[in-house]
C-alpha positions in Angstrom: -18.0 0.8 20.5 -19.7 -0.7 17.4 -22.8 1.4 18.1 -20.8 4.5 18.8 -19.0 4.2 15.4 -22.4 4.0 13.7 -23.4 7.5 14.9 -21.3 9.7 12.6 -23.1 12.7 11.0 -24.1 12.3 7.4 -22.5 14.3 4.5 -20.3 14.2 1.5 -16.9 12.7 2.0 -15.0 15.3 0.0 -16.8 18.5 0.9 -18.8 19.6 3.9 -22.5 19.5 3.2 -24.0 22.9 3.9 -20.8 23.9 5.7 -21.0 21.0 8.2 -18.1 18.6 8.3 -18.7 14.9 8.4 -15.7 14.6 10.8 -16.4 13.7 14.4 -14.9 11.7 17.2 -16.4 8.6 15.6 -14.3 9.3 12.5 -11.0 9.0 14.5 -12.3 5.9 16.3 -12.9 4.3 12.9 -9.5 5.3 11.7 -7.8 3.9 14.8 -9.6 0.5 14.4 -8.5 0.4 10.7 -4.9 1.2 11.8 -5.0 -1.9 14.1 -6.4 -4.1 11.3 -3.8 -3.1 8.8 -0.9 -3.4 11.3 -1.9 -7.1 11.6 -2.8 -7.9 8.0 0.4 -6.3 6.6 2.4 -8.9 8.4 1.3 -11.5 5.8 3.3 -10.3 2.8 6.4 -9.9 5.1 6.7 -13.7 5.7 8.2 -14.4 2.3 10.4 -11.3 2.5 12.0 -12.3 5.8 12.0 -16.0 4.7 13.3 -15.3 1.2 16.6 -17.2 1.6 15.5 -20.1 3.9 12.4 -20.8 1.8 14.5 -20.7 -1.4 17.0 -23.1 0.0 14.5 -25.6 1.5 12.4 -25.7 -1.7 15.5 -25.9 -3.9 14.3 -23.2 -6.3 15.5 -19.8 -7.7 15.3 -16.8 -5.5 13.2 -15.0 -8.1 10.4 -17.5 -7.7 10.0 -16.9 -4.0 10.3 -13.1 -4.6 7.5 -13.7 -7.2 5.3 -15.0 -4.4 5.6 -11.6 -2.6 5.1 -9.9 -5.9 1.9 -11.8 -6.7 0.6 -10.9 -3.3 0.8 -7.2 -4.2 -0.7 -7.8 -7.6 -3.5 -9.9 -6.2 -4.2 -7.3 -3.5 -4.6 -4.6 -6.2 -6.8 -6.8 -8.4 -8.9 -8.0 -5.5 -9.4 -4.4 -4.3 -11.5 -3.6 -7.4 -13.8 -6.7 -6.8 -13.8 -6.3 -3.0 -14.5 -2.6 -3.2 -17.7 -3.4 -5.1 -18.6 -6.2 -2.7 -17.9 -4.0 0.4 -20.4 -1.4 -1.0 -23.1 -4.1 -0.9 -22.4 -6.4 2.0 -20.6 -4.0 4.4 -17.1 -3.5 5.5 -17.2 -5.9 8.5 -18.1 -9.0 6.4 -15.6 -8.1 3.7 -12.7 -7.6 6.1 -13.5 -10.8 8.0 -13.7 -12.8 4.8 -10.3 -11.3 3.7 -8.7 -12.4 7.0 -10.0 -15.9 6.6 -8.6 -16.1 3.1 -5.1 -14.9 4.2 -5.1 -17.5 6.9 -6.0 -20.3 4.5 -3.4 -19.0 2.0 -0.6 -19.1 4.6 -1.5 -22.6 5.8 -1.7 -23.9 2.2 1.7 -22.3 1.4 3.3 -23.9 4.5 2.1 -27.3 3.4 3.0 -27.1 -0.3 5.9 -26.8 -2.8 7.0 -23.7 -4.6 4.1 -23.7 -7.1 1.6 -24.0 -4.2 3.3 -21.1 -2.5 2.9 -19.0 -5.6 -0.7 -19.9 -6.2 -1.7 -19.5 -2.6 -0.1 -16.0 -2.3 -1.6 -14.8 -5.5 -5.2 -16.0 -5.0 -5.7 -16.4 -1.3 -3.2 -14.1 0.5 -3.5 -11.4 -2.2 -6.6 -11.4 -4.4 -9.2 -12.6 -1.8 -7.2 -11.8 1.3 -5.4 -8.4 1.4 -7.6 -7.3 -1.5 -10.5 -7.4 0.8 -8.7 -5.3 3.4 -6.4 -2.5 2.2 -8.3 -0.9 -0.8 -11.8 -1.1 0.7 -10.6 0.2 4.0 -8.9 3.2 2.3 -12.2 4.1 0.6 -14.0 3.5 3.9 -11.9 5.8 5.9 -11.8 8.5 3.2 -15.6 8.8 3.6 -15.3 9.6 7.3 -13.2 12.7 6.6 -13.5 15.9 4.5 -11.2 18.4 6.2 -8.3 16.2 7.4 -8.6 13.4 5.0 -4.8 13.4 4.2 -3.9 13.1 7.8 -6.4 10.3 8.4 -5.3 8.3 5.4 -1.7 8.8 6.4 -2.5 7.5 9.8 -4.2 4.3 8.7 -1.6 3.6 6.0 1.0 3.7 8.8 -0.3 0.2 9.6 2.1 -1.0 6.9 5.0 0.5 8.8 3.9 -0.7 12.2 3.8 -4.1 10.7 7.2 -3.5 9.2 8.6 -2.5 12.6 7.1 -5.4 14.6 6.9 -8.4 12.3 10.3 -8.8 10.6 12.2 -9.4 13.8 9.5 -11.6 15.2 9.4 -13.7 12.0 13.2 -13.9 11.8 13.5 -15.3 15.3 10.5 -17.6 14.8 11.9 -19.0 11.5 15.3 -19.5 13.1 13.8 -21.5 15.9 10.7 -23.3 14.4 11.2 -23.0 10.6 9.3 -20.9 8.1 6.4 -23.4 7.7 5.4 -23.4 11.3 5.8 -19.6 11.4 3.3 -19.2 8.6 0.8 -21.5 10.3 1.0 -19.7 13.7 0.6 -16.3 12.1 -2.4 -17.6 10.1 -4.1 -18.6 13.4 -3.4 -15.1 14.8 -4.8 -13.5 11.7 -8.1 -15.4 11.7 -8.8 -14.4 15.4 -7.4 -10.8 15.6 -8.7 -9.3 12.4 -12.4 -10.3 12.6 -12.5 -9.3 16.2 -11.3 -5.8 15.4 -13.6 -5.6 12.3 -16.6 -6.2 14.5 -16.2 -2.6 15.8 -16.4 -1.0 12.3 -19.6 0.8 11.6 -21.3 2.2 8.5 -19.4 5.2 7.1 -21.3 8.5 6.3 -23.4 8.3 3.2 -21.8 9.7 0.0 -23.7 12.0 -2.3 -22.9 13.0 -5.8 -19.7 15.0 -5.0 -17.7 17.0 -7.4 -19.5 17.6 -10.7 -23.0 16.8 -9.4 -24.2 20.1 -10.7 -23.1 19.2 -14.1 -25.0 15.9 -14.4 -25.2 14.8 -18.0 -22.5 17.1 -19.1 -19.2 15.8 -20.5 -16.5 16.9 -18.1 -12.7 17.3 -18.2 -10.1 16.9 -15.5 -7.0 19.1 -15.7 -8.1 19.9 -19.2 -8.0 16.3 -20.2 -10.5 13.4 -20.4 -11.1 12.0 -16.9 -10.1 8.5 -17.8 -6.9 9.7 -19.4 -6.0 11.5 -16.2 -6.7 8.3 -14.2 -4.5 6.3 -16.6 -1.6 8.8 -16.2 -2.0 8.6 -12.4 -2.0 4.8 -12.5 1.1 4.8 -14.8 2.9 7.1 -12.4 1.9 4.8 -9.5 3.3 1.8 -11.4 6.6 3.5 -12.0 7.1 4.7 -8.5 6.1 1.4 -6.9 8.8 -0.5 -8.8 11.7 1.2 -6.9 9.5 1.3 -3.8 9.3 -2.6 -3.7 13.0 -3.3 -4.1 14.4 -2.4 -0.6 11.2 -3.6 1.0 11.3 -7.0 -0.7 15.1 -7.7 -0.9 16.8 -5.7 1.9 17.2 -8.7 4.2 18.6 -10.9 1.4 20.8 -8.1 0.1 22.4 -7.6 3.6 23.0 -11.4 3.9 24.7 -11.5 0.5 27.2 -8.8 1.5 28.1 -10.4 4.8 25.6 -8.6 7.1 23.8 -11.1 9.4 20.1 -11.8 8.6 19.1 -10.5 12.1 20.8 -7.2 11.2 19.1 -7.1 7.9 15.7 -7.7 9.5 16.5 -4.9 12.0 17.4 -2.6 9.0 14.1 -3.4 7.4 12.4 -2.5 10.7 14.3 0.8 10.8 13.1 1.6 7.3 9.5 0.9 8.3 9.9 2.9 11.5 11.3 5.8 9.7 8.3 5.6 7.2 5.9 5.5 10.1 7.5 8.5 11.8 7.3 10.7 8.7 3.9 9.5 7.4 1.9 12.0 9.5 4.0 14.8 8.1 3.1 13.7 4.5 -0.6 13.6 5.4 -0.4 17.1 6.9 1.3 18.3 3.8 -1.3 16.7 1.5 -4.0 18.5 3.4 -2.3 21.8 2.6 -0.8 21.5 -0.9 -2.9 18.7 -2.4 -2.3 15.1 -3.4 -0.4 15.5 -6.6 2.2 17.9 -5.3 2.7 15.6 -2.3 3.3 12.7 -4.6 5.9 14.7 -6.5 7.7 15.7 -3.4 7.7 12.2 -1.9 8.8 10.6 -5.2 11.7 13.0 -5.5 12.9 12.0 -2.0 12.5 8.3 -2.9 14.6 8.7 -6.0 17.5 10.2 -4.1 17.4 7.4 -1.5 17.1 4.5 -3.9 20.1 5.8 -5.8 22.0 5.9 -2.5 21.8 2.1 -2.2 24.2 2.0 -5.1 26.9 3.9 -3.3 27.9 1.7 -0.3 27.9 -1.7 1.4 28.8 -0.4 4.8 26.4 -1.6 7.5 26.1 1.8 9.3 25.7 3.6 6.1 23.0 1.2 4.9 21.1 1.7 8.2 21.2 5.5 7.5 20.1 5.1 3.9 17.3 2.8 5.0 16.1 5.4 7.4 16.3 8.1 4.7 14.5 5.9 2.3 11.6 5.4 4.8 11.3 9.1 5.2 10.9 9.6 1.5 8.5 7.0 0.2 6.0 6.8 3.1 3.6 9.4 1.9 3.3 8.5 -1.7 0.5 6.0 -1.9 -1.9 7.8 0.5 -1.2 11.0 -1.6 -2.4 9.2 -4.7 -5.7 8.4 -2.9 -6.0 12.1 -1.9 -5.3 13.2 -5.5 -8.1 10.9 -6.8 -10.6 12.2 -4.2 -9.7 15.8 -5.1 -9.9 15.2 -8.9 -13.0 13.0 -9.2 -16.5 12.7 -7.7 -16.9 10.9 -4.4 -19.4 8.5 -5.9 -16.6 7.2 -8.2 -14.1 6.5 -5.4 -15.1 2.9 -4.9 -13.7 1.9 -8.3 -11.2 4.7 -9.2 -9.2 4.3 -6.0 -8.9 0.4 -6.3 -8.1 0.7 -10.0 -5.1 3.0 -9.3 -4.0 0.8 -6.4 -4.3 -2.3 -8.7 -1.8 -0.8 -11.2 0.4 0.6 -8.5 0.6 -2.8 -6.7 1.3 -4.3 -10.1 4.4 -2.1 -10.0 5.2 -3.5 -6.5 4.8 -7.0 -7.9 6.9 -6.4 -11.0 9.6 -4.6 -9.0 9.9 -7.4 -6.4 10.0 -10.1 -9.0 12.3 -8.3 -11.4 14.8 -7.5 -8.7 15.0 -11.2 -7.9 15.4 -12.0 -11.6 18.2 -9.5 -12.0 19.9 -11.0 -9.0 19.6 -14.5 -10.4 21.2 -13.3 -13.6 24.0 -11.0 -12.3 24.5 -12.4 -8.8 24.2 -9.0 -7.1 21.6 -6.3 -6.5 23.2 -3.2 -8.1 21.4 -3.6 -11.5 18.1 -3.8 -9.6 18.7 -0.6 -7.7 19.8 1.1 -11.0 16.6 0.1 -12.8 14.6 1.4 -9.8 16.2 4.8 -10.3 15.2 4.9 -13.9 11.6 4.0 -13.2 11.5 6.7 -10.4 12.6 9.3 -13.0 9.7 8.2 -15.3 7.3 8.7 -12.3 8.6 12.2 -11.7 8.0 13.1 -15.4 4.4 11.9 -15.3 3.5 13.5 -12.0 5.3 16.7 -12.9 3.2 16.9 -16.1 0.0 16.5 -14.0 1.1 19.1 -11.5 1.8 21.5 -14.3 -1.7 21.0 -15.6 -3.1 21.4 -12.2 -1.4 24.7 -11.7 -2.6 25.9 -15.1 -6.3 25.8 -14.3 -9.4 24.4 -12.6 -9.8 20.7 -11.7 -13.2 20.0 -13.3 -14.5 21.9 -16.3 -17.5 21.2 -18.7 -16.0 20.2 -22.0 -16.7 22.4 -25.0 -19.5 21.1 -27.2 
């Protein structure tokens, strides 16, 4: 299979070269392999989510500190993506992904053997920066180069690995922790990671070569995006990503603990988290299909609006059946947002800049995931309940809608790339 994946036709990942698409059967094989990889690797951040209460109790610390471990994993993943995207361009995707898997495994083992400060450091540097940072951002760029006509669908497919992980791992982890403890659960999953991910990565081949892409015919000219400076547009997209990822992180990081606090058993909370992720998985292909037809920015706007309604609904009830329904609705809304940001960047900027622009936006967005996960824990420690955290999530979601709405209005008003006036 490795040799087969190497045989894709060459072209620009962003526009067919000479009318010929870079997409082929090999493109979908590559996407399927990446889906498997991410379905495994995304289990690693869920360990501290499912184990939030038992880890907190055993280490005798505040809940916000253990929530901070999950937050630092997201932040490290974003920061590592910038570095690892550059490295993947030079050493290849196989070596980069295998290295990342080894770092995640080491980070989990170190966390299992240490105290709270060791858990924080290991999740930030090993599980996040050098671990997942070597997988998720580089793999998004890698797959985007295999597609030019159905890129949104492909990115939606591979990003569904997060939701497959969310469907499978929470229940497995909850049962394992109840039987063997959180430390042994981390060690066993580390062993699985270090075997499964490099094996799958072996079948990844070299993506089609990328040429200049958008704006190549205007080399040397100063260009604008949406009538603004390119880096200003990138900063606005990144700020929007930060604002939408804060509310995105709260149910994903605290749903199990929230349920336990209001009298719903931890097993039901883990099942609720799985329902949320399953709903996200079921709807993600729709969002990818939509992005291929209306564009990345409009898809972000639609998904963010749905997320805002769902996050507000968590403030309205503590009934178990209602929370299952809200979790499912929440999964339907937020699932297409992050891939749509990647589509927007690939639509607005040249292909040759994807290896640093995409990880840069993911870094800021995952900073929002990190801040949201930690801040929700801090608010809980202060107030003793989660309503203030959900309310703050609604406010940040409104800020995201304002930023993305501004960019969509600029997009509707004119061309994407224009030479700037002298």
